[in-house]
C-alpha positions in Angstrom: 53.2 8.5 28.6 52.3 11.9 30.0 52.9 13.5 26.6 50.6 11.0 24.9 47.8 11.7 27.4 48.2 15.5 26.9 47.9 15.0 23.1 44.8 12.9 23.4 43.3 15.4 25.7 44.0 18.2 23.3 42.4 16.3 20.4 39.4 15.6 22.5 38.9 19.3 23.4 39.4 20.3 19.8 36.8 17.8 18.7 34.3 19.1 21.3 35.0 22.6 20.1 34.4 21.7 16.5 31.1 20.1 17.4 30.0 23.3 19.2 31.2 25.6 16.4 28.4 27.7 14.9 28.1 30.9 12.8 25.8 33.2 11.0 26.5 35.1 7.7 24.4 37.9 6.2 24.3 38.1 2.4 23.0 40.8 0.1 21.9 39.9 -3.5 21.6 41.9 -6.7 20.7 40.7 -10.1 20.8 42.1 -13.6 17.5 42.0 -15.5 17.3 40.7 -19.1 13.8 42.0 -19.6 13.0 43.4 -23.0 9.9 45.4 -24.0 8.0 45.7 -27.2 8.2 49.5 -27.0 5.4 52.0 -27.5 3.4 49.6 -29.8 2.9 47.4 -26.7 1.4 50.3 -24.8 4.4 50.8 -22.6 6.0 54.3 -22.6 9.7 54.7 -22.1 9.0 56.3 -18.7 7.0 53.3 -17.6 9.7 50.9 -18.8 12.3 52.8 -16.8 10.1 52.7 -13.7 9.6 49.0 -14.1 13.3 48.3 -14.5 14.0 50.3 -11.3 11.4 48.3 -9.4 12.8 45.0 -10.7 16.3 46.0 -9.6 15.0 46.9 -6.2 13.0 43.7 -5.9 16.1 41.6 -6.7 18.1 43.3 -3.9 17.4 41.0 -1.0 19.0 40.0 2.3 19.6 36.3 3.2 20.8 34.7 6.3 23.0 31.6 6.4 23.1 29.8 9.8 25.7 27.0 9.9 27.8 24.6 11.9 30.6 22.3 10.6 28.3 20.2 8.4 24.8 21.6 8.2 23.2 24.9 7.4 19.9 26.8 6.9 19.7 29.6 4.2 16.6 31.8 4.1 15.5 35.3 3.2 15.3 37.8 6.0 11.7 38.5 6.8 10.6 42.0 5.8 7.4 44.0 6.2 5.2 44.1 3.1 5.1 47.4 1.2 1.8 49.3 1.4 -0.7 48.8 -1.4 -1.0 51.4 -4.1 -4.2 53.5 -4.1 -6.9 52.7 -6.5 -6.7 54.6 -9.8 -2.9 54.8 -9.9 -0.9 53.2 -12.7 0.9 50.1 -11.5 2.8 47.0 -12.3 1.9 43.6 -10.9 4.8 41.2 -10.7 4.1 37.5 -10.2 6.6 34.9 -9.1 6.0 31.4 -10.3 8.3 29.7 -7.8 11.7 29.4 -6.3 13.6 30.9 -3.4 11.9 33.8 -1.7 9.9 34.6 1.4 9.2 31.4 3.3 11.7 29.4 1.4 14.2 27.4 3.5 17.2 25.8 2.0 18.8 23.2 4.2 22.2 21.6 3.4 24.1 18.7 4.9 27.6 18.9 3.3 28.7 15.7 5.1 25.9 13.6 3.6 26.0 15.6 0.3 22.3 16.3 0.3 19.9 19.2 0.5 16.2 19.9 1.4 14.5 22.9 0.0 11.1 23.9 1.4 9.5 26.3 -1.1 6.2 27.1 -2.8 4.7 27.4 -6.2 1.5 29.5 -6.3 0.8 28.9 -2.6 1.4 25.1 -2.7 4.3 24.0 -0.5 6.9 21.6 -1.7 9.8 19.8 -0.1 12.5 19.3 -2.7 15.0 16.6 -1.6 18.0 15.7 -3.6 21.8 15.4 -3.7 24.0 18.6 -3.6 25.5 19.6 -6.9 29.1 18.9 -7.5 31.1 22.0 -8.7 34.3 21.5 -10.6 36.0 24.4 -8.8 39.4 25.6 -10.1 41.3 27.1 -7.3 43.5 30.2 -7.7 46.1 32.0 -5.7 44.5 35.3 -6.4 43.2 37.0 -3.2 41.2 40.0 -2.1 39.8 41.2 1.2 36.1 41.2 2.0 35.7 43.0 5.3 38.4 41.7 7.6 38.6 38.3 5.8 41.2 37.3 3.3 39.5 35.5 0.4 40.8 33.3 -2.4 39.3 33.1 -5.9 37.8 30.0 -7.3 35.9 29.5 -10.6 33.9 26.9 -12.4 32.7 26.9 -16.0 29.5 25.3 -17.2 27.4 25.3 -20.4 23.8 26.0 -19.7 20.6 26.2 -21.8 18.3 29.1 -21.2 14.7 28.9 -22.1 12.6 32.0 -22.6 8.9 32.0 -23.1 7.4 35.2 -24.5 4.4 36.5 -26.3 4.4 38.3 -29.7 1.3 39.3 -31.5 -0.8 37.0 -29.3 1.4 34.0 -30.0 3.6 32.1 -27.6 7.2 31.9 -28.6 9.7 29.6 -26.9 13.4 30.4 -27.4 16.3 28.2 -26.3 19.9 29.5 -26.1 23.1 27.8 -25.0 25.9 29.8 -23.4 29.0 29.2 -21.3 28.7 30.6 -17.8 31.7 31.3 -15.6 30.9 31.5 -11.9 33.4 33.2 -9.7 33.5 32.5 -5.9 35.6 34.2 -3.2 36.0 32.0 -0.1 37.9 32.4 3.2 39.8 29.6 4.9 39.5 31.7 8.1 36.0 30.3 8.5 36.7 26.6 8.0 33.4 25.3 6.8 32.8 24.1 3.2 29.6 26.1 2.8 28.1 29.2 1.2 24.9 30.9 0.1 22.2 29.0 -1.6 23.4 25.6 -3.0 27.0 26.7 -3.3 29.6 24.7 -1.3 32.6 22.5 -1.9 35.5 24.9 -1.2 38.0 24.9 1.7 36.3 27.7 3.5 33.1 29.8 3.7 32.1 31.4 0.4 31.7 35.2 1.0 31.0 36.2 -2.6 29.5 34.6 -5.7 29.0 36.1 -9.2 27.7 34.2 -12.2 27.6 37.2 -14.6 24.0 38.0 -13.8 23.6 37.5 -10.1 25.9 38.7 -7.3 25.7 37.5 -3.7 28.0 39.3 -1.2 28.5 38.6 2.5 28.2 41.8 4.6 28.5 40.4 8.1 29.7 37.2 9.9 29.1 36.3 13.5 31.0 33.2 14.8 29.9 31.3 17.9 27.1 33.8 18.8 26.0 34.0 22.4 22.5 32.8 21.5 22.7 29.2 20.4 21.6 28.5 16.8 19.2 25.7 16.1 19.6 24.1 12.6 16.5 22.0 11.9 15.8 20.2 8.6 12.5 21.4 7.1 9.7 18.8 7.1 6.6 20.4 5.6 5.5 20.1 2.0 5.0 17.5 -0.8 8.3 15.6 -1.2 9.6 15.8 -4.8 13.0 15.5 -6.5 14.7 18.5 -8.0 13.9 17.2 -11.5 10.2 16.8 -10.7 10.1 20.2 -9.1 11.6 21.8 -12.2 9.0 20.2 -14.4 6.2 21.5 -12.2 7.7 25.0 -12.4 7.8 24.9 -16.2 4.2 23.6 -16.3 3.0 26.3 -14.0 4.9 29.0 -15.9 3.1 27.8 -19.1 -0.3 27.9 -17.4 0.3 31.4 -16.1 1.4 32.5 -19.5 -1.8 31.3 -21.0 -3.8 33.1 -18.3 -1.9 36.3 -18.9 -2.4 36.1 -22.6 -6.2 35.8 -22.1 -6.0 38.9 -19.9 -3.8 40.8 -22.4 -0.9 40.5 -20.1 2.7 40.2 -21.1 5.3 37.6 -20.3 8.8 38.9 -19.5 10.6 35.6 -19.3 12.5 33.9 -16.5 9.2 33.1 -14.7 8.3 36.8 -14.2 5.1 38.2 -15.6 3.7 41.7 -15.8 0.3 43.1 -16.2 -0.6 46.8 -16.3 -3.6 48.1 -14.5 -5.0 51.3 -13.0 
């Protein structure tokens, strides 16, 4: 009888500990650019093209913070001071983001209920995207590597995706669609026993510390478990509530509208929702 009581007491303490479990992971992102230019005939010198590529690469290097407990999490970009404006008369690039994760975007996940809430903006209008979490057909591997002090295991999933690029040529809008097979590789550690990760990634028996889909890489650089200052994970509530499908349709519409505006101003569409206009 005494043994049974001890076992029950141990399970109760373990449950309480699990409920109190919290953590914070810092991620760095980098992304390859598939931007193509029209060359000198578009009025962009090779030097300017190289300058723009460097700026795009730096812009894609961001820091995100994942705060989590056993079943919920918040993923958002680390707040940074804005860069000083360029002086008038200097040659410059203006990059415009149509929408998606970025400053002010908050991605909430509830892995137990299999749902997410993404508070984000398109051209200053706030949306609250609510939908079910994606299901990844992960293939687990016995291959391992160390990320920091953590032993990580490899997992992959393969998916056929359709990319749509909208660009301008000789004043005309050209829409190109291309299908390709994308293999996403994740490295997760069972040492942090939460089925979570950066962005919308989840579904593995441990915290995902690295993700690579061939174009974008996200790597964890720091983990703090059970920090002294308690973490508050609160589901975002502000914005127009829409489904993921509706939000995607709004993004595409706004991209098309921005493309038409840029065309009327002699701007140039660079694809993937990124626009460039030269001034100075």
